[in-house]
C-alpha positions as CSV (number, residue, x, y, z in Angstrom):
1,X,128.8,40.0,128.7
2,X,127.4,43.5,129.1
3,X,125.7,44.5,132.4
4,X,122.0,45.3,131.8
5,X,120.6,48.4,133.5
6,X,117.0,48.3,134.7
7,X,114.5,50.9,135.9
8,X,111.3,50.3,137.7
9,X,108.7,53.0,137.9
10,X,106.9,53.7,141.2
11,X,105.2,50.4,142.1
12,X,101.5,50.9,142.9
13,X,98.9,48.5,144.3
14,X,95.5,48.1,142.5
15,X,93.0,46.9,145.1
16,X,90.4,46.1,142.3
17,X,92.7,43.5,140.7
18,X,94.8,42.7,143.9
19,X,98.0,43.3,141.8
20,X,101.1,45.4,142.1
21,X,101.6,47.4,138.9
22,X,104.7,49.1,137.5
23,X,106.4,50.0,134.2
24,X,109.8,48.2,134.0
25,X,112.5,49.5,131.6
26,X,115.2,47.1,130.6
27,X,118.3,48.5,128.8
28,X,119.8,46.2,126.3
29,X,122.7,47.6,124.3
30,X,121.6,50.9,122.8
31,X,117.9,50.2,123.1
32,X,115.5,50.6,126.1
33,X,112.4,48.3,126.3
34,X,109.6,49.3,128.7
35,X,107.0,46.7,129.8
36,X,103.8,47.2,131.7
37,X,103.9,44.6,134.5
38,X,101.1,43.5,136.8
39,X,102.0,41.1,139.6
40,X,99.2,39.4,141.6
41,X,100.2,39.5,145.3
42,X,98.7,40.4,148.7
43,X,98.8,44.0,149.8
44,X,101.1,43.2,152.7
45,X,103.8,41.6,150.5
46,X,107.4,42.6,151.2
47,X,108.6,45.5,148.9
48,X,111.8,43.6,148.1
49,X,109.9,40.5,147.0
50,X,107.5,42.5,144.9
51,X,110.4,44.4,143.1
52,X,112.2,41.2,142.4
53,X,109.0,39.6,141.0
54,X,108.1,42.6,138.9
55,X,111.6,42.7,137.4
56,X,111.7,38.9,136.8
57,X,108.4,39.1,135.0
58,X,109.6,42.0,132.8
59,X,112.7,40.0,131.9
60,X,110.6,36.9,131.0
61,X,108.5,39.1,128.8
62,X,111.6,40.6,127.1
63,X,113.1,37.1,126.5
64,X,109.8,35.7,125.1
65,X,109.5,35.0,121.4
66,X,106.3,37.2,121.5
67,X,107.0,40.0,124.0
68,X,103.5,41.5,123.6
69,X,103.0,45.1,124.6
70,X,106.2,47.1,125.0
71,X,107.7,50.5,124.3
72,X,111.1,50.7,122.5
73,X,113.3,53.8,122.3
74,X,117.0,54.6,122.4
75,X,118.5,53.9,125.8
76,X,119.9,57.4,126.3
77,X,116.4,58.8,125.8
78,X,114.9,56.4,128.3
79,X,117.5,57.0,131.0
80,X,117.2,60.8,130.6
81,X,113.5,60.8,131.2
82,X,112.5,61.2,134.9
83,X,109.7,59.1,136.3
84,X,107.1,61.6,137.4
85,X,103.6,60.9,138.8
86,X,101.4,64.0,138.3
87,X,99.9,65.5,141.5
88,X,96.3,64.7,140.3
89,X,97.1,61.0,140.1
90,X,98.7,61.0,143.6
91,X,95.7,62.9,145.0
92,X,93.3,60.4,143.4
93,X,95.2,57.5,144.9
94,X,95.2,59.0,148.4
95,X,91.4,59.6,148.0
96,X,90.9,56.0,146.9
97,X,92.8,54.6,149.9
98,X,90.8,56.9,152.2
99,X,87.6,55.4,150.9
100,X,88.9,51.8,151.1
101,X,90.2,52.2,154.6
102,X,87.0,53.9,155.8
103,X,84.8,51.0,154.6
104,X,83.7,52.8,151.4
105,X,82.3,55.8,153.2
106,X,83.2,59.4,152.3
107,X,85.8,60.9,154.6
């Protein structure tokens, strides 16, 4: 049995849907399969619990007869690509949290 490598992108929380979102890449042989995963959970959920749940959901999607939306590429290409979040996305996320934490008022 071959050990499967996994990669989870930065996990983010979407307050509109009350879900943690991530892209999970599963390496199976020479192929890499990336699944978009959304996990409903409270914001104060433990990080370890969320990562386990996100990974488990991706594995269930992969083993499904109909895996739905996924990306497939050679494993060596998937592992060579760094997971980068552009600064504009990070800044927008910080701004969103500021608005949410300040009761919807501008900072």
